[in-house]
mmCIF file as gemmi writes it, N, C-alpha and C atoms, coordinates in Angstrom:
data_model
loop_
_atom_site.group_PDB
_atom_site.id
_atom_site.type_symbol
_atom_site.label_atom_id
_atom_site.label_alt_id
_atom_site.label_comp_id
_atom_site.label_asym_id
_atom_site.label_entity_id
_atom_site.label_seq_id
_atom_site.pdbx_PDB_ins_code
_atom_site.Cartn_x
_atom_site.Cartn_y
_atom_site.Cartn_z
_atom_site.occupancy
_atom_site.B_iso_or_equiv
_atom_site.pdbx_formal_charge
_atom_site.auth_seq_id
_atom_site.auth_asym_id
_atom_site.pdbx_PDB_model_num
ATOM 1 N N . UNK Axp A 1 ? 2.025 7.453 0.149 1 0 ? 1 A 1
ATOM 2 C CA . UNK Axp A 1 ? 2.86 7.68 -1.114 1 0 ? 1 A 1
ATOM 3 C C . UNK Axp A 1 ? 2.145 7.466 -2.188 1 0 ? 1 A 1
ATOM 4 N N . UNK Axp A 2 ? 2.554 8.472 -3.331 1 0 ? 2 A 1
ATOM 5 C CA . UNK Axp A 2 ? 1.671 8.368 -4.51 1 0 ? 2 A 1
ATOM 6 C C . UNK Axp A 2 ? 2.785 8.544 -5.407 1 0 ? 2 A 1
ATOM 7 N N . UNK Axp A 3 ? 2.364 7.726 -6.675 1 0 ? 3 A 1
ATOM 8 C CA . UNK Axp A 3 ? 3.186 7.695 -7.797 1 0 ? 3 A 1
ATOM 9 C C . UNK Axp A 3 ? 2.436 8.259 -9.176 1 0 ? 3 A 1
ATOM 10 N N . UNK Axp A 4 ? 3.21 9.073 -9.661 1 0 ? 4 A 1
ATOM 11 C CA . UNK Axp A 4 ? 2.684 9.627 -10.985 1 0 ? 4 A 1
ATOM 12 C C . UNK Axp A 4 ? 3.22 9.051 -12.188 1 0 ? 4 A 1
ATOM 13 N N . UNK Axp A 5 ? 3.396 9.648 -13.476 1 0 ? 5 A 1
ATOM 14 C CA . UNK Axp A 5 ? 3.989 9.233 -14.594 1 0 ? 5 A 1
ATOM 15 C C . UNK Axp A 5 ? 5.536 9.036 -14.152 1 0 ? 5 A 1
ATOM 16 N N . UNK Axp A 6 ? 6.234 10.128 -13.858 1 0 ? 6 A 1
ATOM 17 C CA . UNK Axp A 6 ? 7.664 10.293 -13.53 1 0 ? 6 A 1
ATOM 18 C C . UNK Axp A 6 ? 7.836 10.815 -12.184 1 0 ? 6 A 1
ATOM 19 N N . UNK Axp A 7 ? 6.864 11.038 -11.41 1 0 ? 7 A 1
ATOM 20 C CA . UNK Axp A 7 ? 7.261 11.648 -10.166 1 0 ? 7 A 1
ATOM 21 C C . UNK Axp A 7 ? 6.44 10.866 -9.045 1 0 ? 7 A 1
ATOM 22 N N . UNK Axp A 8 ? 7.251 11.001 -7.825 1 0 ? 8 A 1
ATOM 23 C CA . UNK Axp A 8 ? 6.782 10.38 -6.643 1 0 ? 8 A 1
ATOM 24 C C . UNK Axp A 8 ? 6.769 10.961 -5.585 1 0 ? 8 A 1
ATOM 25 N N . UNK Axp A 9 ? 5.643 11.232 -4.752 1 0 ? 9 A 1
ATOM 26 C CA . UNK Axp A 9 ? 5.723 11.949 -3.504 1 0 ? 9 A 1
ATOM 27 C C . UNK Axp A 9 ? 5.649 10.863 -2.227 1 0 ? 9 A 1
ATOM 28 N N . UNK Axp A 10 ? 6.483 11.144 -1.4 1 0 ? 10 A 1
ATOM 29 C CA . UNK Axp A 10 ? 6.645 10.332 -0.32 1 0 ? 10 A 1
ATOM 30 C C . UNK Axp A 10 ? 6.531 11.085 1.188 1 0 ? 10 A 1
ATOM 31 N N . UNK Axp A 11 ? 5.615 10.527 1.845 1 0 ? 11 A 1
ATOM 32 C CA . UNK Axp A 11 ? 5.629 11.095 3.32 1 0 ? 11 A 1
ATOM 33 C C . UNK Axp A 11 ? 5.775 10.117 4.396 1 0 ? 11 A 1
ATOM 34 N N . UNK Axp A 12 ? 6.731 10.476 5.525 1 0 ? 12 A 1
ATOM 35 C CA . UNK Axp A 12 ? 7.118 9.497 6.354 1 0 ? 12 A 1
ATOM 36 C C . UNK Axp A 12 ? 7.19 10.341 7.634 1 0 ? 12 A 1
ATOM 37 N N . UNK Axp A 13 ? 6.624 9.65 8.592 1 0 ? 13 A 1
ATOM 38 C CA . UNK Axp A 13 ? 6.575 10.3 10.141 1 0 ? 13 A 1
ATOM 39 C C . UNK Axp A 13 ? 7.124 9.021 11.067 1 0 ? 13 A 1
ATOM 40 N N . UNK Axp A 14 ? 8.055 9.25 11.747 1 0 ? 14 A 1
ATOM 41 C CA . UNK Axp A 14 ? 8.365 8.044 12.651 1 0 ? 14 A 1
ATOM 42 C C . UNK Axp A 14 ? 9.193 8.859 13.812 1 0 ? 14 A 1
ATOM 43 N N . UNK Axp A 15 ? 9.725 7.996 14.773 1 0 ? 15 A 1
ATOM 44 C CA . UNK Axp A 15 ? 10.333 8.408 16.014 1 0 ? 15 A 1
ATOM 45 C C . UNK Axp A 15 ? 11.769 8.786 15.33 1 0 ? 15 A 1
ATOM 46 N N . UNK Axp A 16 ? 12.307 9.93 15.853 1 0 ? 16 A 1
ATOM 47 C CA . UNK Axp A 16 ? 13.623 10.486 15.575 1 0 ? 16 A 1
ATOM 48 C C . UNK Axp A 16 ? 14.762 9.539 16.147 1 0 ? 16 A 1
ATOM 49 N N . UNK Axp A 17 ? 15.805 9.533 15.32 1 0 ? 17 A 1
ATOM 50 C CA . UNK Axp A 17 ? 17.144 8.968 15.887 1 0 ? 17 A 1
ATOM 51 C C . UNK Axp A 17 ? 18.187 9.525 15.143 1 0 ? 17 A 1
ATOM 52 N N . UNK Axp A 18 ? 19.278 9.441 15.624 1 0 ? 18 A 1
ATOM 53 C CA . UNK Axp A 18 ? 20.496 10.28 15.124 1 0 ? 18 A 1
ATOM 54 C C . UNK Axp A 18 ? 20.889 9.491 13.795 1 0 ? 18 A 1
ATOM 55 N N . UNK Axp A 19 ? 21.104 10.404 12.746 1 0 ? 19 A 1
ATOM 56 C CA . UNK Axp A 19 ? 21.363 9.969 11.496 1 0 ? 19 A 1
ATOM 57 C C . UNK Axp A 19 ? 20.281 9.421 10.613 1 0 ? 19 A 1
ATOM 58 N N . UNK Axp A 20 ? 19.149 9.699 10.941 1 0 ? 20 A 1
ATOM 59 C CA . UNK Axp A 20 ? 18.03 9.249 10.085 1 0 ? 20 A 1
ATOM 60 C C . UNK Axp A 20 ? 17.805 10.1 8.974 1 0 ? 20 A 1
ATOM 61 N N . UNK Axp A 21 ? 18.105 11.303 8.909 1 0 ? 21 A 1
ATOM 62 C CA . UNK Axp A 21 ? 17.87 12.22 7.697 1 0 ? 21 A 1
ATOM 63 C C . UNK Axp A 21 ? 18.738 11.496 6.707 1 0 ? 21 A 1
ATOM 64 N N . UNK Axp A 22 ? 20.064 11.448 6.972 1 0 ? 22 A 1
ATOM 65 C CA . UNK Axp A 22 ? 21.151 11.087 6.048 1 0 ? 22 A 1
ATOM 66 C C . UNK Axp A 22 ? 20.697 9.653 5.589 1 0 ? 22 A 1
ATOM 67 N N . UNK Axp A 23 ? 20.493 8.85 6.346 1 0 ? 23 A 1
ATOM 68 C CA . UNK Axp A 23 ? 19.996 7.413 6.017 1 0 ? 23 A 1
ATOM 69 C C . UNK Axp A 23 ? 18.877 7.283 5.164 1 0 ? 23 A 1
ATOM 70 N N . UNK Axp A 24 ? 17.889 8.131 5.483 1 0 ? 24 A 1
ATOM 71 C CA . UNK Axp A 24 ? 16.576 8.209 4.362 1 0 ? 24 A 1
ATOM 72 C C . UNK Axp A 24 ? 16.899 8.643 2.977 1 0 ? 24 A 1
ATOM 73 N N . UNK Axp A 25 ? 17.781 9.834 2.939 1 0 ? 25 A 1
ATOM 74 C CA . UNK Axp A 25 ? 18.094 10.518 1.847 1 0 ? 25 A 1
ATOM 75 C C . UNK Axp A 25 ? 19.074 9.293 0.846 1 0 ? 25 A 1
ATOM 76 N N . UNK Axp A 26 ? 19.881 8.668 1.607 1 0 ? 26 A 1
ATOM 77 C CA . UNK Axp A 26 ? 20.708 7.617 0.957 1 0 ? 26 A 1
ATOM 78 C C . UNK Axp A 26 ? 19.858 6.539 0.359 1 0 ? 26 A 1
ATOM 79 N N . UNK Axp A 27 ? 19.091 6.101 1.26 1 0 ? 27 A 1
ATOM 80 C CA . UNK Axp A 27 ? 18.008 4.945 0.881 1 0 ? 27 A 1
ATOM 81 C C . UNK Axp A 27 ? 17.333 5.407 -0.402 1 0 ? 27 A 1
ATOM 82 N N . UNK Axp A 28 ? 16.761 6.565 -0.475 1 0 ? 28 A 1
ATOM 83 C CA . UNK Axp A 28 ? 15.906 7.114 -1.707 1 0 ? 28 A 1
ATOM 84 C C . UNK Axp A 28 ? 16.814 7.075 -2.855 1 0 ? 28 A 1
ATOM 85 N N . UNK Axp A 29 ? 17.946 7.469 -2.662 1 0 ? 29 A 1
ATOM 86 C CA . UNK Axp A 29 ? 18.87 7.547 -3.803 1 0 ? 29 A 1
ATOM 87 C C . UNK Axp A 29 ? 19.325 6.136 -4.289 1 0 ? 29 A 1
ATOM 88 N N . UNK Axp A 30 ? 19.611 5.295 -3.379 1 0 ? 30 A 1
ATOM 89 C CA . UNK Axp A 30 ? 19.781 3.852 -3.591 1 0 ? 30 A 1
ATOM 90 C C . UNK Axp A 30 ? 18.637 3.04 -4.506 1 0 ? 30 A 1
ATOM 91 N N . UNK Axp A 31 ? 17.369 3.626 -4.116 1 0 ? 31 A 1
ATOM 92 C CA . UNK Axp A 31 ? 16.191 2.959 -4.849 1 0 ? 31 A 1
ATOM 93 C C . UNK Axp A 31 ? 15.981 3.6 -6.096 1 0 ? 31 A 1
ATOM 94 N N . UNK Axp A 32 ? 16.865 4.551 -6.409 1 0 ? 32 A 1
ATOM 95 C CA . UNK Axp A 32 ? 16.791 5.243 -7.892 1 0 ? 32 A 1
ATOM 96 C C . UNK Axp A 32 ? 15.953 6.321 -8.005 1 0 ? 32 A 1
ATOM 97 N N . UNK Axp A 33 ? 15.538 6.963 -6.704 1 0 ? 33 A 1
ATOM 98 C CA . UNK Axp A 33 ? 14.841 8.28 -6.796 1 0 ? 33 A 1
ATOM 99 C C . UNK Axp A 33 ? 15.586 9.355 -6.527 1 0 ? 33 A 1
ATOM 100 N N . UNK Axp A 34 ? 15.269 10.398 -7.157 1 0 ? 34 A 1
ATOM 101 C CA . UNK Axp A 34 ? 16.207 11.65 -7.277 1 0 ? 34 A 1
ATOM 102 C C . UNK Axp A 34 ? 15.149 12.761 -6.562 1 0 ? 34 A 1
ATOM 103 N N . UNK Axp A 35 ? 15.638 13.304 -5.472 1 0 ? 35 A 1
ATOM 104 C CA . UNK Axp A 35 ? 14.856 14.392 -4.675 1 0 ? 35 A 1
ATOM 105 C C . UNK Axp A 35 ? 14.966 15.429 -5.326 1 0 ? 35 A 1
ATOM 106 N N . UNK Axp A 36 ? 13.757 15.852 -5.68 1 0 ? 36 A 1
ATOM 107 C CA . UNK Axp A 36 ? 13.622 17.375 -6.236 1 0 ? 36 A 1
ATOM 108 C C . UNK Axp A 36 ? 13.366 18.512 -5.333 1 0 ? 36 A 1
ATOM 109 N N . UNK Axp A 37 ? 12.34 18.088 -4.306 1 0 ? 37 A 1
ATOM 110 C CA . UNK Axp A 37 ? 11.962 18.95 -3.18 1 0 ? 37 A 1
ATOM 111 C C . UNK Axp A 37 ? 11.775 17.993 -1.945 1 0 ? 37 A 1
ATOM 112 N N . UNK Axp A 38 ? 12.084 18.709 -0.824 1 0 ? 38 A 1
ATOM 113 C CA . UNK Axp A 38 ? 11.963 17.954 0.393 1 0 ? 38 A 1
ATOM 114 C C . UNK Axp A 38 ? 11.813 18.984 1.474 1 0 ? 38 A 1
ATOM 115 N N . UNK Axp A 39 ? 10.643 18.628 2.517 1 0 ? 39 A 1
ATOM 116 C CA . UNK Axp A 39 ? 10.548 19.536 3.621 1 0 ? 39 A 1
ATOM 117 C C . UNK Axp A 39 ? 10.682 18.46 4.772 1 0 ? 39 A 1
ATOM 118 N N . UNK Axp A 40 ? 11.328 18.725 5.87 1 0 ? 40 A 1
ATOM 119 C CA . UNK Axp A 40 ? 11.85 18.009 6.81 1 0 ? 40 A 1
ATOM 120 C C . UNK Axp A 40 ? 11.564 18.662 8.358 1 0 ? 40 A 1
ATOM 121 N N . UNK Axp A 41 ? 11.105 17.86 9.128 1 0 ? 41 A 1
ATOM 122 C CA . UNK Axp A 41 ? 10.836 18.46 10.546 1 0 ? 41 A 1
ATOM 123 C C . UNK Axp A 41 ? 11.565 17.416 11.497 1 0 ? 41 A 1
ATOM 124 N N . UNK Axp A 42 ? 12.423 17.826 12.413 1 0 ? 42 A 1
ATOM 125 C CA . UNK Axp A 42 ? 13.066 16.887 13.388 1 0 ? 42 A 1
ATOM 126 C C . UNK Axp A 42 ? 12.81 17.339 14.86 1 0 ? 42 A 1
ATOM 127 N N . UNK Axp A 43 ? 11.811 18.025 15.09 1 0 ? 43 A 1
ATOM 128 C CA . UNK Axp A 43 ? 11.56 18.559 16.598 1 0 ? 43 A 1
ATOM 129 C C . UNK Axp A 43 ? 11.336 17.338 17.371 1 0 ? 43 A 1
ATOM 130 N N . UNK Axp A 44 ? 10.139 16.892 17.516 1 0 ? 44 A 1
ATOM 131 C CA . UNK Axp A 44 ? 9.793 15.829 18.557 1 0 ? 44 A 1
ATOM 132 C C . UNK Axp A 44 ? 9.989 14.429 17.735 1 0 ? 44 A 1
ATOM 133 N N . UNK Axp A 45 ? 9.339 14.241 16.634 1 0 ? 45 A 1
ATOM 134 C CA . UNK Axp A 45 ? 9.489 13.19 15.852 1 0 ? 45 A 1
ATOM 135 C C . UNK Axp A 45 ? 10.09 13.469 14.477 1 0 ? 45 A 1
ATOM 136 N N . UNK Axp A 46 ? 10.399 12.567 13.725 1 0 ? 46 A 1
ATOM 137 C CA . UNK Axp A 46 ? 11.069 12.784 12.32 1 0 ? 46 A 1
ATOM 138 C C . UNK Axp A 46 ? 10.009 12.704 11.349 1 0 ? 46 A 1
ATOM 139 N N . UNK Axp A 47 ? 9.901 13.784 10.416 1 0 ? 47 A 1
ATOM 140 C CA . UNK Axp A 47 ? 8.833 13.827 9.373 1 0 ? 47 A 1
ATOM 141 C C . UNK Axp A 47 ? 9.418 14.404 8.026 1 0 ? 47 A 1
ATOM 142 N N . UNK Axp A 48 ? 9.161 13.768 7.156 1 0 ? 48 A 1
ATOM 143 C CA . UNK Axp A 48 ? 9.683 14.135 5.796 1 0 ? 48 A 1
ATOM 144 C C . UNK Axp A 48 ? 8.796 13.94 4.767 1 0 ? 48 A 1
ATOM 145 N N . UNK Axp A 49 ? 8.695 14.909 3.893 1 0 ? 49 A 1
ATOM 146 C CA . UNK Axp A 49 ? 7.744 14.934 2.8 1 0 ? 49 A 1
ATOM 147 C C . UNK Axp A 49 ? 8.763 15.207 1.478 1 0 ? 49 A 1
ATOM 148 N N . UNK Axp A 50 ? 8.695 14.329 0.605 1 0 ? 50 A 1
ATOM 149 C CA . UNK Axp A 50 ? 9.672 14.43 -0.575 1 0 ? 50 A 1
ATOM 150 C C . UNK Axp A 50 ? 8.886 14.272 -1.812 1 0 ? 50 A 1
ATOM 151 N N . UNK Axp A 51 ? 9.346 15.179 -2.848 1 0 ? 51 A 1
ATOM 152 C CA . UNK Axp A 51 ? 8.831 15.046 -4.266 1 0 ? 51 A 1
ATOM 153 C C . UNK Axp A 51 ? 10.178 14.415 -4.977 1 0 ? 51 A 1
ATOM 154 N N . UNK Axp A 52 ? 9.887 13.232 -5.608 1 0 ? 52 A 1
ATOM 155 C CA . UNK Axp A 52 ? 11.226 12.59 -6.31 1 0 ? 52 A 1
ATOM 156 C C . UNK Axp A 52 ? 10.846 12.393 -7.715 1 0 ? 52 A 1
ATOM 157 N N . UNK Axp A 53 ? 11.8 12.262 -8.512 1 0 ? 53 A 1
ATOM 158 C CA . UNK Axp A 53 ? 11.637 11.897 -9.892 1 0 ? 53 A 1
ATOM 159 C C . UNK Axp A 53 ? 12.313 10.447 -9.92 1 0 ? 53 A 1
ATOM 160 N N . UNK Axp A 54 ? 12.03 9.608 -10.954 1 0 ? 54 A 1
ATOM 161 C CA . UNK Axp A 54 ? 12.206 8.149 -11.05 1 0 ? 54 A 1
ATOM 162 C C . UNK Axp A 54 ? 13.014 8.187 -12.513 1 0 ? 54 A 1
ATOM 163 N N . UNK Axp A 55 ? 13.738 7.22 -12.519 1 0 ? 55 A 1
ATOM 164 C CA . UNK Axp A 55 ? 14.476 6.813 -13.8 1 0 ? 55 A 1
ATOM 165 C C . UNK Axp A 55 ? 13.581 5.795 -14.329 1 0 ? 55 A 1
ATOM 166 N N . UNK Axp A 56 ? 13.192 5.755 -15.687 1 0 ? 56 A 1
ATOM 167 C CA . UNK Axp A 56 ? 12.132 4.92 -16.187 1 0 ? 56 A 1
ATOM 168 C C . UNK Axp A 56 ? 12.541 3.322 -15.824 1 0 ? 56 A 1
ATOM 169 N N . UNK Axp A 57 ? 13.815 2.97 -16.173 1 0 ? 57 A 1
ATOM 170 C CA . UNK Axp A 57 ? 14.275 1.627 -15.882 1 0 ? 57 A 1
ATOM 171 C C . UNK Axp A 57 ? 13.959 1.129 -14.466 1 0 ? 57 A 1
ATOM 172 N N . UNK Axp A 58 ? 14.141 2.003 -13.551 1 0 ? 58 A 1
ATOM 173 C CA . UNK Axp A 58 ? 13.993 1.63 -12.02 1 0 ? 58 A 1
ATOM 174 C C . UNK Axp A 58 ? 12.674 1.575 -11.773 1 0 ? 58 A 1
ATOM 175 N N . UNK Axp A 59 ? 11.799 2.406 -12.464 1 0 ? 59 A 1
ATOM 176 C CA . UNK Axp A 59 ? 10.41 2.403 -12.082 1 0 ? 59 A 1
ATOM 177 C C . UNK Axp A 59 ? 9.782 1.153 -12.373 1 0 ? 59 A 1
ATOM 178 N N . UNK Axp A 60 ? 10.202 0.264 -13.382 1 0 ? 60 A 1
ATOM 179 C CA . UNK Axp A 60 ? 9.515 -0.955 -13.728 1 0 ? 60 A 1
ATOM 180 C C . UNK Axp A 60 ? 9.994 -2.163 -12.885 1 0 ? 60 A 1
ATOM 181 N N . UNK Axp A 61 ? 11.11 -1.848 -12.014 1 0 ? 61 A 1
ATOM 182 C CA . UNK Axp A 61 ? 11.87 -2.787 -11.216 1 0 ? 61 A 1
ATOM 183 C C . UNK Axp A 61 ? 11.293 -2.595 -9.644 1 0 ? 61 A 1
ATOM 184 N N . UNK Axp A 62 ? 11.085 -1.408 -9.413 1 0 ? 62 A 1
ATOM 185 C CA . UNK Axp A 62 ? 10.673 -1.27 -7.979 1 0 ? 62 A 1
ATOM 186 C C . UNK Axp A 62 ? 9.243 -0.688 -7.663 1 0 ? 62 A 1
ATOM 187 N N . UNK Axp A 63 ? 8.405 -1.491 -7.004 1 0 ? 63 A 1
ATOM 188 C CA . UNK Axp A 63 ? 6.874 -1.099 -6.722 1 0 ? 63 A 1
ATOM 189 C C . UNK Axp A 63 ? 6.803 -0.295 -5.541 1 0 ? 63 A 1
ATOM 190 N N . UNK Axp A 64 ? 5.721 0.359 -5.245 1 0 ? 64 A 1
ATOM 191 C CA . UNK Axp A 64 ? 5.641 1.42 -4.365 1 0 ? 64 A 1
ATOM 192 C C . UNK Axp A 64 ? 5.468 0.574 -3.078 1 0 ? 64 A 1
ATOM 193 N N . UNK Axp A 65 ? 5.085 -0.408 -3.024 1 0 ? 65 A 1
ATOM 194 C CA . UNK Axp A 65 ? 5.101 -1.509 -1.846 1 0 ? 65 A 1
ATOM 195 C C . UNK Axp A 65 ? 6.46 -1.7 -1.564 1 0 ? 65 A 1
ATOM 196 N N . UNK Axp A 66 ? 7.354 -2.031 -2.317 1 0 ? 66 A 1
ATOM 197 C CA . UNK Axp A 66 ? 8.953 -2.359 -2.113 1 0 ? 66 A 1
ATOM 198 C C . UNK Axp A 66 ? 9.558 -1.033 -1.425 1 0 ? 66 A 1
ATOM 199 N N . UNK Axp A 67 ? 9.257 -0.113 -1.979 1 0 ? 67 A 1
ATOM 200 C CA . UNK Axp A 67 ? 9.71 1.298 -1.627 1 0 ? 67 A 1
ATOM 201 C C . UNK Axp A 67 ? 9.457 1.713 0.032 1 0 ? 67 A 1
ATOM 202 N N . UNK Axp A 68 ? 8.095 1.529 -0.057 1 0 ? 68 A 1
ATOM 203 C CA . UNK Axp A 68 ? 7.421 1.804 1.427 1 0 ? 68 A 1
ATOM 204 C C . UNK Axp A 68 ? 8.111 0.82 2.472 1 0 ? 68 A 1
ATOM 205 N N . UNK Axp A 69 ? 8.281 -0.472 2.018 1 0 ? 69 A 1
ATOM 206 C CA . UNK Axp A 69 ? 8.886 -1.463 3.116 1 0 ? 69 A 1
ATOM 207 C C . UNK Axp A 69 ? 10.468 -1.126 3.386 1 0 ? 69 A 1
ATOM 208 N N . UNK Axp A 70 ? 11.157 -0.668 2.405 1 0 ? 70 A 1
ATOM 209 C CA . UNK Axp A 70 ? 12.532 -0.22 2.466 1 0 ? 70 A 1
ATOM 210 C C . UNK Axp A 70 ? 12.649 0.939 3.417 1 0 ? 70 A 1
ATOM 211 N N . UNK Axp A 71 ? 11.836 1.871 3.177 1 0 ? 71 A 1
ATOM 212 C CA . UNK Axp A 71 ? 11.839 2.959 4.089 1 0 ? 71 A 1
ATOM 213 C C . UNK Axp A 71 ? 11.298 2.759 5.521 1 0 ? 71 A 1
ATOM 214 N N . UNK Axp A 72 ? 10.441 1.866 5.805 1 0 ? 72 A 1
ATOM 215 C CA . UNK Axp A 72 ? 10.226 1.376 7.162 1 0 ? 72 A 1
ATOM 216 C C . UNK Axp A 72 ? 11.358 0.653 7.865 1 0 ? 72 A 1
ATOM 217 N N . UNK Axp A 73 ? 11.826 -0.113 7.037 1 0 ? 73 A 1
ATOM 218 C CA . UNK Axp A 73 ? 13.067 -0.872 7.7 1 0 ? 73 A 1
ATOM 219 C C . UNK Axp A 73 ? 14.195 0.034 7.97 1 0 ? 73 A 1
ATOM 220 N N . UNK Axp A 74 ? 14.425 0.846 7.094 1 0 ? 74 A 1
ATOM 221 C CA . UNK Axp A 74 ? 15.361 2.136 7.222 1 0 ? 74 A 1
ATOM 222 C C . UNK Axp A 74 ? 15.115 2.75 8.387 1 0 ? 74 A 1
ATOM 223 N N . UNK Axp A 75 ? 13.725 3.215 8.81 1 0 ? 75 A 1
ATOM 224 C CA . UNK Axp A 75 ? 13.488 3.911 10.043 1 0 ? 75 A 1
ATOM 225 C C . UNK Axp A 75 ? 13.465 3.135 11.324 1 0 ? 75 A 1
ATOM 226 N N . UNK Axp A 76 ? 13.893 1.583 11.133 1 0 ? 76 A 1
ATOM 227 C CA . UNK Axp A 76 ? 13.887 0.826 12.281 1 0 ? 76 A 1
ATOM 228 C C . UNK Axp A 76 ? 12.625 0.14 12.711 1 0 ? 76 A 1
ATOM 229 N N . UNK Axp A 77 ? 11.691 -0.048 11.61 1 0 ? 77 A 1
ATOM 230 C CA . UNK Axp A 77 ? 10.584 -0.763 12.002 1 0 ? 77 A 1
ATOM 231 C C . UNK Axp A 77 ? 10.362 -2.145 11.328 1 0 ? 77 A 1
ATOM 232 N N . UNK Axp A 78 ? 11.708 -2.633 10.877 1 0 ? 78 A 1
ATOM 233 C CA . UNK Axp A 78 ? 12.002 -3.82 10.46 1 0 ? 78 A 1
ATOM 234 C C . UNK Axp A 78 ? 10.803 -4.303 9.347 1 0 ? 78 A 1
ATOM 235 N N . UNK Axp A 79 ? 10.545 -3.406 8.505 1 0 ? 79 A 1
ATOM 236 C CA . UNK Axp A 79 ? 9.631 -3.744 7.409 1 0 ? 79 A 1
ATOM 237 C C . UNK Axp A 79 ? 8.104 -3.771 7.619 1 0 ? 79 A 1
ATOM 238 N N . UNK Axp A 80 ? 7.771 -3.456 9.003 1 0 ? 80 A 1
ATOM 239 C CA . UNK Axp A 80 ? 6.288 -3.523 9.483 1 0 ? 80 A 1
ATOM 240 C C . UNK Axp A 80 ? 5.63 -2.225 9.109 1 0 ? 80 A 1
ATOM 241 N N . UNK Axp A 81 ? 4.744 -2.143 8.389 1 0 ? 81 A 1
ATOM 242 C CA . UNK Axp A 81 ? 3.941 -0.946 8.28 1 0 ? 81 A 1
ATOM 243 C C . UNK Axp A 81 ? 3.014 -0.634 9.442 1 0 ? 81 A 1
ATOM 244 N N . UNK Axp A 82 ? 2.994 0.63 9.761 1 0 ? 82 A 1
ATOM 245 C CA . UNK Axp A 82 ? 2.263 0.941 11.086 1 0 ? 82 A 1
ATOM 246 C C . UNK Axp A 82 ? 0.809 1.465 10.722 1 0 ? 82 A 1
């Protein structure tokens, strides 16, 4: 995960499960991130690279650690980083 002035890049790779793509996109939107570009692979595992823009108000409320934990929980890892 990388965060710039108004842009954030997110990369995640985990075990594939039904509905994970929609769930991840919904979670990013709920966190106040607007996906600008996204590359997804769902062959053996699930992999996603996304470039997102952030609302300035949301940026001050959500740390990169909070976003990372939310995405791991969403992927089924109960908030544990791998």
